[in-house]
N, C-alpha and C positions, 0 to 999 in steps of 0.2 A: 399450510403446505410450503415446503422450501422450494423456491423457484430458481435456485442456482446451485451449482456444485463447484468444488475446487480441485485443481490438479496442478502438479508440477509439469512444466512444458520444457522438454529437453531441447538443446540447440539444434539437433538434427530432426526434430519434429516439424512437419510441414506447417503446423499451426503457429510456429514462431513468427511467420510472416504476418498473420493476423494480429498477433501481439504487438509487433512493431507498428502496424497500421493503426491500431487503437491508440498507441502512444502518440503517433503523429496527429491523430484527430484531436486528442486532448491538449498536447503540448505545443503543437504548431497552429492548428486551425482554431481551436476554441479559446485557448488561454494566451497564445502568442509568446510562450516562454522560449520557444526555439524558432529559428528562421526556416521557413519551408524550403528555401533554396539550398539549405545545408543538408537536406534529407531527401535525396532523389528516390523516386518510386513511391513517394508518400509513406515512407517507413522511417520512424524516428529511432535511431540506434546510435551507439557510441562505442568507444574502445573498451569500455568496461563490461559490455554485454558478454564478451568471450570468457570472462572470469566471474560471471554471475550465475546464480540459480534463479530461474523465473517461475512465477506462479500465476495462475489465472483463475478467475471465476467465470463459469459458463452458464448461459441461460439453459435451463433444463429442456425447454420446448424446442429451441432452435440449435442448441449446442454452439451458439455464437459467444465469442469472448466478450464479456461485459465489464471485466475489471482485471487489473494486473498489477504486480509489484515484483521487485527483484531484490536479492540480497547479494551484494558484491563480496566475494570471498577474498581472504588474504592472498596477495600475489605481489609480484615485482612492480605492478602498476600503481601501488599505493591506493589511495582512496580520493574521490572527488572532494570530500569535505576538507581534507588536508591541503588540497591544491587551491581551493577557492575561498577559504574562510580563515580569519584570524583566530586561531585556536589557543586557548589557555594551556600552555604546555604542562603546567603543574597538574592540571586536571586529568591529564592522560598519561602522566609520567610512569605510573605503576602498571599500565595496561600492556599485556603481552601482545605484540603486533600480530602474532600468528593465531590469536584467539578472539580477534575482533573482526566484525564484518559491517558493511554499510548497507542500510535499507534505503532504497530509492525507487524512483519512477513509479510511484503509486498513481494509477490512472483508472477512473471509473467512467464508463460510457455515459455520455449525456443522453443519447438516444434511449438507453435502457431506463434511465431515471424518468424520462418522459412517459415511457410505456407504463411504468408502474403507477404513475400519477393518473394516467388515463383510466387504468383499471378501477381506481378508487372513484373516479368521477362517474363512470358508466357502469357501475355495479348494479345488480338487480335490486338491491335494497334502496328504498326511497330515502333520500337525504335532503335536508333543507339546504338551500343555496348557501346560507351562512356557514353551515357545517361542512360543506364541500371543501372550502378553502382550508379549514382547520385539518380535515382528514388528509388532504393532499400534502400539506406541510409535514404532518406527523408520519405519513407513509413514506414520503421521500426521505426523511431523516432516518426512519427505521431501516429502510433498505440500504442506505449509504453506510449506516453503522454496521449492519450485518455483513456487508461486503468487505468493508475495511477490516473488521474484526476477524473475518474468515481468512483473509489474506495474511494478516499478522499471525494467525494460528498456524498457517502453513509455514511461515518463516520461523516461528518458534520451534516447530517439530524438526525442521531442517537444521536449525542451529544446534539442537540437542544431538542430532546425528553427527554433526561436524565437530562437536566438542567445543563450541564457542562459549565465551564468557561475557562478551559485551557486544553492543550494537552502536554504531554511529548512525545519525540521520540528520538531515537538514529539512526543516519544515516551517510552514507558516503557523501563526498563532492558533488559527482555527483548528488545524489538524492536531496540534499539541493538546488542545483541550478536548477534542473528540477522543483521542487515545486515552487521555487521563480519565475520561468518563467510563472507560472500559477497564480501568485499573492498571494501565500500562504507564510505568513511571520513567520519565526522562529528565535528565539534568543538563542545563545549559552549560556549554563549555566555550562560549565566545559571544560577542555581540551580534545583533542582527545586521544583515547586509542586504543590499539590493541585488539579489542574484536570482533570476527567474521570479521577480517580485521580492518583497521583503521576507527574508528567511533567517532563521537562527540555527546554529549548530548545537546538537545535543548528543549525549551519550546515555546509554541505558545498561545497567548491570542485569544480566539475565537471571541470576540467582535472586536478586531483589524482586524481580518481576514474578518469579515463581512464588515467592512468599505473598506478594500482593494478590496474585491470581487465586491463591488458595482461600483467600478471604473474600475478595471482591468479584471474582469471575472464575469459578471452579471449572467451568467447561473448557477453559483455556488449557487445562492440564489433563483432561480426561480423554474422551473419544476424539479422533481426528475430525476435521470439518467434513461435510458431506462430499462424497466422491473422491476423497483424498487417496492418491496412489503413490505417495512419496516413499 
Protein backbone atom coordinates (compact mmCIF):
# COMPACT_ATOMS: atom_id res chain seq x y z
CA UNK A 1 0.00 0.00 0.00
CA UNK A 2 1.30 3.48 -0.91
CA UNK A 3 1.64 5.48 2.29
CA UNK A 4 2.14 8.92 0.72
CA UNK A 5 0.99 11.02 -2.22
CA UNK A 6 2.45 13.96 -4.14
CA UNK A 7 1.13 17.41 -4.98
CA UNK A 8 2.23 20.78 -6.27
CA UNK A 9 1.92 23.43 -3.55
CA UNK A 10 1.23 26.92 -4.85
CA UNK A 11 2.72 29.95 -3.12
CA UNK A 12 -0.73 31.16 -1.97
CA UNK A 13 -1.54 27.74 -0.48
CA UNK A 14 -1.58 27.79 3.34
CA UNK A 15 0.45 24.58 3.31
CA UNK A 16 3.48 26.50 2.02
CA UNK A 17 4.13 27.44 5.67
CA UNK A 18 4.45 23.74 6.59
CA UNK A 19 6.77 23.28 3.61
CA UNK A 20 9.10 26.03 4.90
CA UNK A 21 8.92 24.56 8.41
CA UNK A 22 9.98 21.13 7.13
CA UNK A 23 12.91 22.72 5.34
CA UNK A 24 13.83 24.50 8.58
CA UNK A 25 13.70 21.19 10.43
CA UNK A 26 16.02 19.52 7.93
CA UNK A 27 18.33 22.35 6.86
CA UNK A 28 18.63 24.26 10.14
CA UNK A 29 17.89 21.87 13.00
CA UNK A 30 18.99 18.44 11.77
CA UNK A 31 21.78 19.16 9.28
CA UNK A 32 23.00 22.62 10.25
CA UNK A 33 23.24 23.76 6.63
CA UNK A 34 21.50 27.05 7.44
CA UNK A 35 21.74 29.26 10.55
CA UNK A 36 18.48 29.24 12.56
CA UNK A 37 18.86 32.95 13.34
CA UNK A 38 18.64 33.71 9.61
CA UNK A 39 15.19 32.15 9.38
CA UNK A 40 12.66 33.73 11.77
CA UNK A 41 9.50 31.86 12.59
CA UNK A 42 11.34 28.56 12.09
CA UNK A 43 10.72 28.75 8.34
CA UNK A 44 13.62 28.19 5.94
CA UNK A 45 13.08 30.22 2.78
CA UNK A 46 15.07 32.44 0.42
CA UNK A 47 14.77 34.86 -2.50
CA UNK A 48 14.39 32.04 -5.03
CA UNK A 49 11.17 30.65 -3.56
CA UNK A 50 9.20 33.38 -5.34
CA UNK A 51 10.38 32.13 -8.74
CA UNK A 52 10.17 28.43 -7.91
CA UNK A 53 7.54 25.71 -8.20
CA UNK A 54 7.21 23.60 -5.06
CA UNK A 55 6.27 19.95 -4.68
CA UNK A 56 5.48 17.93 -1.59
CA UNK A 57 4.95 14.36 -0.49
CA UNK A 58 2.15 13.93 2.07
CA UNK A 59 1.51 11.18 4.60
CA UNK A 60 -1.77 9.56 3.52
CA UNK A 61 -2.98 9.05 7.09
CA UNK A 62 -2.25 12.51 8.54
CA UNK A 63 -1.85 14.62 5.37
CA UNK A 64 1.38 15.90 6.95
CA UNK A 65 4.15 17.09 4.62
CA UNK A 66 6.92 14.51 4.78
CA UNK A 67 9.06 15.53 1.83
CA UNK A 68 9.58 18.48 -0.46
CA UNK A 69 11.63 19.78 -3.37
CA UNK A 70 11.50 22.80 -5.65
CA UNK A 71 12.42 23.72 -9.19
CA UNK A 72 13.69 27.29 -9.66
CA UNK A 73 12.42 28.56 -12.99
CA UNK A 74 14.28 30.94 -15.34
CA UNK A 75 14.10 34.54 -14.12
CA UNK A 76 16.16 37.70 -13.67
CA UNK A 77 17.44 36.24 -10.38
CA UNK A 78 19.71 33.76 -12.21
CA UNK A 79 20.36 30.54 -10.24
CA UNK A 80 22.07 29.70 -6.93
CA UNK A 81 24.41 27.25 -8.68
CA UNK A 82 25.82 30.05 -10.86
CA UNK A 83 26.29 32.36 -7.87
CA UNK A 84 28.03 29.96 -5.51
CA UNK A 85 29.99 27.47 -7.64
CA UNK A 86 32.87 27.57 -10.10
CA UNK A 87 31.13 26.39 -13.25
CA UNK A 88 32.87 25.15 -16.39
CA UNK A 89 31.51 27.75 -18.81
CA UNK A 90 32.19 25.53 -21.82
CA UNK A 91 29.94 22.83 -20.34
CA UNK A 92 26.92 25.16 -20.36
CA UNK A 93 27.78 27.40 -23.31
CA UNK A 94 25.16 25.84 -25.60
CA UNK A 95 22.37 25.92 -22.99
CA UNK A 96 19.43 28.27 -23.59
CA UNK A 97 19.08 30.22 -20.32
CA UNK A 98 15.30 30.30 -20.75
CA UNK A 99 15.08 26.50 -21.03
CA UNK A 100 17.01 25.47 -17.90
CA UNK A 101 15.85 25.35 -14.27
CA UNK A 102 17.54 24.43 -11.00
CA UNK A 103 16.35 21.64 -8.72
CA UNK A 104 17.02 22.28 -5.04
CA UNK A 105 15.86 22.14 -1.41
CA UNK A 106 15.16 18.42 -1.39
CA UNK A 107 14.11 17.64 2.20
CA UNK A 108 12.73 14.41 3.69
CA UNK A 109 11.26 14.39 7.19
CA UNK A 110 13.40 12.53 9.69
CA UNK A 111 10.31 11.92 11.84
CA UNK A 112 8.60 10.10 8.98
CA UNK A 113 11.64 7.94 8.36
CA UNK A 114 11.56 6.92 12.02
CA UNK A 115 7.86 6.04 11.88
CA UNK A 116 8.32 3.75 8.89
CA UNK A 117 11.15 1.95 10.67
CA UNK A 118 8.97 1.56 13.75
CA UNK A 119 6.28 -0.08 11.64
CA UNK A 120 8.78 -2.68 10.49
CA UNK A 121 9.96 -3.38 14.04
CA UNK A 122 6.49 -3.67 15.56
CA UNK A 123 4.70 -5.47 12.75
CA UNK A 124 2.45 -8.46 13.47
CA UNK A 125 4.86 -10.81 11.78
CA UNK A 126 7.37 -12.52 14.06
CA UNK A 127 10.90 -11.46 13.12
CA UNK A 128 14.24 -12.58 14.46
CA UNK A 129 16.22 -9.84 16.20
CA UNK A 130 18.99 -10.23 13.64
CA UNK A 131 16.52 -9.75 10.80
CA UNK A 132 14.90 -6.67 12.39
CA UNK A 133 18.02 -4.60 11.74
CA UNK A 134 18.19 -5.70 8.11
CA UNK A 135 14.49 -5.01 7.52
CA UNK A 136 14.76 -1.57 9.13
CA UNK A 137 17.63 -0.60 6.85
CA UNK A 138 15.94 -1.98 3.74
CA UNK A 139 12.61 -0.34 4.56
CA UNK A 140 14.23 3.00 5.31
CA UNK A 141 16.10 2.91 1.99
CA UNK A 142 12.96 1.83 0.12
CA UNK A 143 10.87 4.70 1.47
CA UNK A 144 13.58 7.30 0.90
CA UNK A 145 14.03 6.08 -2.69
CA UNK A 146 10.28 6.18 -3.30
CA UNK A 147 9.94 9.68 -1.85
CA UNK A 148 12.87 11.09 -3.80
CA UNK A 149 11.78 9.36 -7.02
CA UNK A 150 8.22 10.66 -6.60
CA UNK A 151 9.37 14.24 -6.08
CA UNK A 152 11.61 14.01 -9.14
CA UNK A 153 8.69 12.59 -11.11
CA UNK A 154 6.70 15.72 -10.19
CA UNK A 155 9.60 17.91 -11.31
CA UNK A 156 9.85 15.99 -14.59
CA UNK A 157 6.15 16.54 -15.36
CA UNK A 158 6.39 20.24 -14.52
CA UNK A 159 9.49 20.57 -16.70
CA UNK A 160 7.60 19.08 -19.64
CA UNK A 161 4.77 21.58 -19.08
CA UNK A 162 7.29 24.45 -18.96
CA UNK A 163 9.13 23.32 -22.11
CA UNK A 164 12.47 22.98 -20.30
CA UNK A 165 15.44 21.17 -21.79
CA UNK A 166 17.92 21.00 -18.86
CA UNK A 167 18.21 20.95 -15.09
CA UNK A 168 20.91 22.31 -12.82
CA UNK A 169 21.47 20.82 -9.37
CA UNK A 170 24.01 20.89 -6.58
CA UNK A 171 24.25 17.66 -4.62
CA UNK A 172 26.28 15.43 -2.36
CA UNK A 173 27.79 12.26 -3.74
CA UNK A 174 25.22 10.10 -1.95
CA UNK A 175 22.26 11.78 -3.65
CA UNK A 176 24.02 11.60 -7.01
CA UNK A 177 24.33 7.82 -6.71
CA UNK A 178 20.79 7.45 -5.36
CA UNK A 179 19.41 9.25 -8.42
CA UNK A 180 21.70 7.28 -10.70
CA UNK A 181 20.19 4.08 -9.29
CA UNK A 182 16.81 5.33 -10.57
CA UNK A 183 18.19 5.99 -14.05
CA UNK A 184 18.52 9.77 -13.66
CA UNK A 185 21.66 10.94 -15.46
CA UNK A 186 23.67 13.93 -14.22
CA UNK A 187 26.92 15.38 -15.60
CA UNK A 188 29.38 17.32 -13.40
CA UNK A 189 30.07 20.88 -14.53
CA UNK A 190 32.55 21.96 -11.88
CA UNK A 191 34.56 20.84 -8.84
CA UNK A 192 33.15 19.98 -5.42
CA UNK A 193 33.00 22.83 -2.92
CA UNK A 194 32.17 23.10 0.77
CA UNK A 195 28.74 24.70 0.43
CA UNK A 196 26.20 23.29 2.91
CA UNK A 197 28.63 20.38 3.16
CA UNK A 198 30.66 19.08 0.25
CA UNK A 199 28.59 19.48 -2.91
CA UNK A 200 29.24 19.33 -6.63
CA UNK A 201 27.42 21.17 -9.43
CA UNK A 202 25.70 19.10 -12.12
CA UNK A 203 23.59 19.47 -15.22
CA UNK A 204 21.07 17.03 -16.68
CA UNK A 205 19.64 16.96 -20.19
CA UNK A 206 15.95 16.12 -19.95
CA UNK A 207 15.80 14.38 -23.34
CA UNK A 208 18.70 12.14 -22.28
CA UNK A 209 16.80 11.25 -19.13
CA UNK A 210 13.67 10.44 -21.11
CA UNK A 211 15.70 7.89 -23.08
CA UNK A 212 17.24 6.51 -19.92
CA UNK A 213 13.86 6.26 -18.20
CA UNK A 214 12.34 4.36 -21.10
CA UNK A 215 14.92 1.63 -20.46
CA UNK A 216 15.57 1.82 -16.71
CA UNK A 217 12.49 3.35 -15.10
CA UNK A 218 9.48 3.40 -17.42
CA UNK A 219 7.13 4.57 -14.64
CA UNK A 220 8.91 7.92 -14.83
CA UNK A 221 7.29 8.48 -18.22
CA UNK A 222 3.87 6.97 -17.69
CA UNK A 223 1.25 7.71 -15.05
CA UNK A 224 1.80 10.62 -12.65
CA UNK A 225 2.84 9.90 -9.05
CA UNK A 226 0.02 9.16 -6.57
CA UNK A 227 -2.17 12.17 -5.82
CA UNK A 228 -0.56 14.36 -8.49
CA UNK A 229 -2.61 17.47 -9.26
CA UNK A 230 -0.16 19.45 -11.38
